[in-house]
C-alpha positions as CSV (number, residue, x, y, z in Angstrom):
1,R,0.0,0.0,0.0
2,S,1.2,3.5,-0.7
3,S,0.3,6.5,1.4
4,A,-1.1,9.8,0.2
5,M,0.6,12.9,1.7
6,S,-0.8,16.3,2.2
7,A,1.3,19.4,1.7
8,A,2.1,19.3,5.5
9,G,3.2,15.7,5.1
10,T,0.1,14.2,6.7
11,R,-0.8,10.7,5.5
12,I,-4.5,10.8,4.9
13,C,-5.2,7.2,4.1
14,S,-3.4,3.9,3.5
15,E,-4.9,3.6,0.1
16,S,-3.2,5.2,-3.0
17,C,-6.4,6.9,-4.3
18,C,-6.5,9.4,-1.4
19,L,-5.1,12.9,-2.0
20,T,-4.8,15.6,0.6
21,M,-6.4,16.7,3.8
22,A,-8.5,19.1,1.8
23,S,-10.3,16.2,0.2
24,V,-11.1,14.1,3.3
25,S,-14.9,14.3,2.8
26,V,-14.7,13.3,-0.9
27,M,-12.2,10.6,-0.1
28,V,-14.2,9.1,2.7
29,T,-17.3,9.0,0.6
30,S,-15.8,7.7,-2.6
31,H,-13.3,5.5,-0.8
32,G,-16.1,4.2,1.5
33,M,-18.2,3.3,-1.5
34,M,-15.4,1.4,-3.1
35,F,-14.7,-0.4,0.2
36,E,-18.3,-1.3,0.6
37,E,-18.5,-2.7,-2.9
38,S,-15.3,-4.8,-2.5
39,A,-16.5,-5.9,1.0
40,L,-19.8,-7.0,-0.4
41,K,-18.1,-9.0,-3.2
42,A,-15.7,-10.6,-0.6
43,K,-18.6,-11.2,1.8
44,D,-16.7,-9.4,4.5
45,E,-19.6,-8.6,6.8
46,T,-17.6,-6.6,9.4
47,R,-16.0,-4.4,6.7
48,T,-19.3,-3.9,4.9
49,A,-21.2,-3.0,8.1
50,T,-18.5,-0.6,9.3
51,V,-18.2,1.2,6.0
52,R,-21.9,1.6,5.9
53,L,-21.8,3.1,9.5
54,I,-19.1,5.5,8.4
55,L,-21.1,6.6,5.3
56,A,-24.3,6.9,7.3
57,A,-22.7,9.0,10.0
58,L,-21.0,11.2,7.3
59,K,-24.3,11.7,5.5
60,D,-26.1,12.6,8.7
61,R,-23.6,15.2,9.7
62,D,-23.5,16.5,6.1
63,I,-27.3,16.9,6.1
64,A,-27.2,18.7,9.5
65,A,-24.5,21.0,8.3
66,R,-26.3,21.9,5.1
67,S,-29.6,22.5,7.0
68,K,-27.6,25.1,9.2
69,G,-26.7,26.9,6.0
70,N,-23.2,25.4,5.4
71,K,-23.4,24.7,1.7
72,D,-20.0,23.1,1.6
73,G,-21.0,20.4,4.0
74,I,-18.9,19.4,7.0
75,P,-15.3,20.5,7.4
76,D,-12.5,17.9,7.2
77,D,-11.5,18.3,10.8
78,E,-15.1,17.4,11.9
79,I,-14.9,14.3,9.8
80,L,-11.7,13.3,11.5
81,Q,-13.3,14.0,14.9
82,M,-16.2,11.8,13.9
83,L,-13.8,8.9,12.9
84,Q,-11.8,9.4,16.1
85,A,-15.1,9.3,18.2
86,M,-16.0,6.0,16.4
87,V,-12.7,4.5,17.3
88,K,-12.9,5.7,20.9
89,Q,-16.4,4.2,21.3
90,R,-15.1,0.9,20.0
91,R,-12.1,0.9,22.3
92,E,-14.4,1.5,25.3
93,S,-16.7,-1.3,24.1
94,I,-13.7,-3.6,23.8
95,D,-12.8,-3.0,27.4
96,L,-16.4,-3.7,28.5
97,Y,-16.6,-6.8,26.4
98,R,-13.3,-8.2,27.7
99,K,-14.4,-7.5,31.3
100,G,-17.7,-9.3,30.5
101,G,-15.9,-12.3,29.0
102,R,-17.2,-11.6,25.5
103,S,-14.0,-11.9,23.5
104,D,-16.0,-12.6,20.3
105,L,-17.6,-9.2,20.5
106,A,-14.3,-7.6,21.4
107,E,-12.7,-9.1,18.3
108,Q,-15.5,-7.8,16.2
109,E,-15.0,-4.3,17.6
110,E,-11.2,-4.6,16.9
111,G,-12.1,-5.5,13.3
112,E,-14.2,-2.4,13.0
113,I,-11.4,-0.2,14.4
114,A,-9.1,-1.6,11.7
115,V,-11.6,-0.6,9.0
116,I,-12.2,2.9,10.5
117,S,-8.4,3.4,10.8
118,T,-7.9,3.1,7.1
119,F,-9.8,6.4,6.7
120,M,-7.7,8.2,9.3
121,P,-4.2,9.8,9.1
122,Q,-1.4,7.7,10.4
123,Q,-1.0,8.1,14.2
124,L,2.3,9.3,15.6
125,D,4.3,6.7,17.4
126,E,5.6,7.2,21.0
127,A,8.9,8.7,19.9
128,A,7.4,11.1,17.4
129,M,4.8,12.2,20.0
130,A,7.5,12.8,22.6
131,E,9.5,14.8,20.1
132,A,6.4,16.9,19.2
133,V,5.6,17.6,22.8
134,A,9.3,18.6,23.5
135,N,9.3,20.9,20.5
136,V,6.0,22.6,21.5
137,V,7.0,23.0,25.1
138,S,10.4,24.6,24.2
139,E,8.8,26.7,21.5
140,L,6.2,28.1,23.8
141,G,8.7,28.4,26.7
142,A,6.3,26.4,28.9
143,S,7.8,25.8,32.3
144,S,5.0,24.7,34.7
145,V,1.8,22.8,34.7
146,K,0.0,26.1,34.4
147,D,1.2,26.2,30.8
148,M,-0.3,22.8,30.0
149,G,-3.5,24.2,28.4
150,C,-1.6,26.3,26.0
151,V,0.7,23.4,25.1
152,M,-2.2,21.0,24.6
153,A,-4.1,23.6,22.4
154,T,-1.0,24.0,20.2
155,L,-0.6,20.2,19.9
156,K,-4.3,19.8,19.0
157,E,-4.0,22.5,16.4
158,R,-0.9,21.0,14.8
159,Y,-1.5,17.3,15.1
160,A,-5.3,17.0,14.9
161,G,-6.2,13.4,13.9
162,R,-2.6,12.2,14.2
163,M,-2.0,12.1,17.9
164,D,-3.6,10.4,20.9
165,F,-4.1,13.4,23.1
166,S,-4.7,11.4,26.3
167,K,-1.2,10.0,25.9
168,A,0.1,13.4,24.8
169,S,-1.4,15.0,27.9
170,A,0.4,12.6,30.2
171,L,3.7,13.4,28.4
172,V,3.1,17.1,28.7
173,K,2.3,16.7,32.4
174,Q,5.4,14.6,32.9
175,R,7.6,17.1,31.1
176,L,6.1,20.2,32.9
177,G,5.5,18.6,36.3
């Protein structure tokens, strides 16, 4: 698989047909339809159901945005937030299923996360996240936990969709604390 890169170097999707961050909405819709078609042919129920959920959520948000007067539909950052929320919900479900002894349902949720993740930018690894935190802390001259909000706001602005902010928060607190 090849990765598409935006001007900022952000990998948008693991498939070669994706272009830039500016085309996330078009990419998710067209890419999702292609995924759905290939999943149907392969009789991959998990992938088919997950892609349909993504497309339905995207369509709902697009309709809501257009009814509020936004003729361009939903912005790309909102699409990424939607996908991140879907992954977060599934991770929480996995924890509950494992505690309840339902590993079959936990595995199904993991499969859905894998499908959703193909539509998201590549996440920073631990080392890259630590480097980004260090750069922002030094750039802003942050020196105490009081500066944590400013550091986190800058990280969210620069690394939206590419960073696990709960982990980043712990790194910032460790660095400033």
